[in-house]
Structures are given as structure tokens and as C-alpha cells.
Phi, psi and omega in degrees: 000124181253094183253144162249178175234146179246119171245105172295139175224125178223093179067038174250041187288344178274354184229347181295333190291314181295316188290321177293320177305322180292319180304298186303334172295333177276005179059044176247136168297140182244135171251118177268130175241118181275108190264064178072034184293158176292158194302327179292313173291323175300328176290315176296333180283321179294327176297315180296319181289317185292332188261358183220113179302328179274018178244128172245137172256131171250114185255131174248127190293329176232151175301116174261347184108160181301316180298317173307317172300308183298318171307303175309317178299316179294320179290315183293326179285324176295317171302329180273011172093007183276143182266328182229163184220119169276113174273130171212151184283160185276346192268358171084019179283335191278141173284099178295341181286358176262000182299317181296328178288321175294330181282333177288320183289334181279333178291317181293319180239074192294339185265004188252161171267129181259128185219149182278149181242101189304133162251115177274146165260185187291355178294337184287126173303130191303323177298317175300314185291318183290330181289336183289329174299326170287335170287326175301316182292319175293329178293317181301317179286326182283336178253001181053036184200172175246025181298319181260112189272333169214130185247013181251356180283115184273033184234099194199164179236114183270128165283115191291324189300308178296329181289317178298324171302314178298315195285338177282348185239346180222136176280120199255154166300143180253006179242223182292354181271352184300312188298326180282314190282335174292327180287324183286318182294312179299322173297316181305317188287353175089020169285130177285151186236126178238136183239135182244120177300134193218141170283138176236125174240142164265102185291145185300330172258017178292155178262119178246134169266005183284114186250111190320298188285314181294314185287326164299328182289312171303319180289319183299301175316314187294318176299321187289320179294323179289321175307306180295326178287318174308325179293329172293332179268354192309320182294317183286327180295313175306310182300320182291323183289324179287323178299313179299317181300322187287327177289336178281350185287000000 
């Protein structure tokens, strides 16, 4: 396994340096994706890349959203020869101490998507917490399974070959709908999923780019689109479910 890290950044100049230092401590090459940040943050990212040989900066001229930034980072990572990519947010909400456990699971199961399964403290906004349950139910419906316990955590290790094949064949959501959609579509394609419980903390002074009305509408449209696509895959999904059930007997 040849793994790098991808950090999508949009005006997180105050926190990305710490996240980067944690990544470099794990001896991972880091791809910073500047998703159209304002000049001060862009300058910070430029300096980090200029002073660290194990950092690559990908600059997007206009903000594309978290999904768009992560996809740009994935394509860069694959072009550089990496087989896997760790995705982690720039705002410091993810438990970086769990990176070694995620990487070890990826080494043991290199063909699987390894994802964090959030354990929230009281810092999570209640609207975000309750809204996640609706997404959980839709994901269970659209996969006809309970294999995905949480699809919204952007702290995960991707096997890049199947991901790039998916990105080359399907137009994906580019904002907060991305994490959910790519996990469901990889599941449809037979990519196994392993989830690791991990603590998530929302800093009181953190910068969130989740826009309630816009992003909830995007996520709702995405669930509807996946549902009707799932109906066309229903025979295959049912056959796979029955095959798994027979193996467990």
C-alpha cells in the first residue's frame, strides 16, 4: 500500500498547519487542495508547500465544494502513483490519533474503503446530528443493507483504483453530498466497507461551510437520484444479498 493524505482546504488557514503536521508525523505525503480560498489562506498554503518537500499543492481557481476538492486531490494522487488516499478535514474536527488504526485496516484490507464511524460529543450542532439519521435511513434503503453505519464522515482511506474508475464513469456531487454518494456507489460496485469508531469534535471557533438550506437540498436530491438508480440495480443487489446470506448459513 502506497498511501498519501488529501486535505481539502477552503479558508482554513488557521488550522490546516496543525493538521498537516499530524499527517507529516505519520510519514504520509500530503496533497493540499486549495478550493478557491481567500488570499491570506492561499498564501498560507503556498508557504506550507514551498517549505515542505512532502507536500503537494493543488490550486482550484474557483470554489468547487468539498467534493470537488477531494476529487481533484484523488486524481492528483492517482497520477502521482499512490494506491490509497487518506481523506481528512482541514478544520481539526477529526481524531488524528486514529490515523494509524485507519491505515492499519487499509493495509490489512487494501481493496476495502476504510471509514470513520463518528462518536460525537456535545459540540455537534443538534440540527446536524438529527439530520444525519434521515441520511442513514436513505443509505440503508439505497444499499438494501446495514453495511454502512454512517456515510457522512469525511475521515477515511480510499483504494484509489476503483474510485478513479467510478469518477471516470459517473458524475458525482461536488459539495457536502459527495461523501455519501461515493460511499453508496462504491458499495454498489462491490467495494467492501469497514468502519472504525472515531471521536468527532466541532471546535467552538471552527469554520463550517455546511449551508443548511443549500446542502440539505443537494443531499435530498442526491438521495432521490440514488433511489431511482438503485431500482435499476435492484436484481443485482438482491442477488448479492441472497448470495451473502447463503454463505453465512
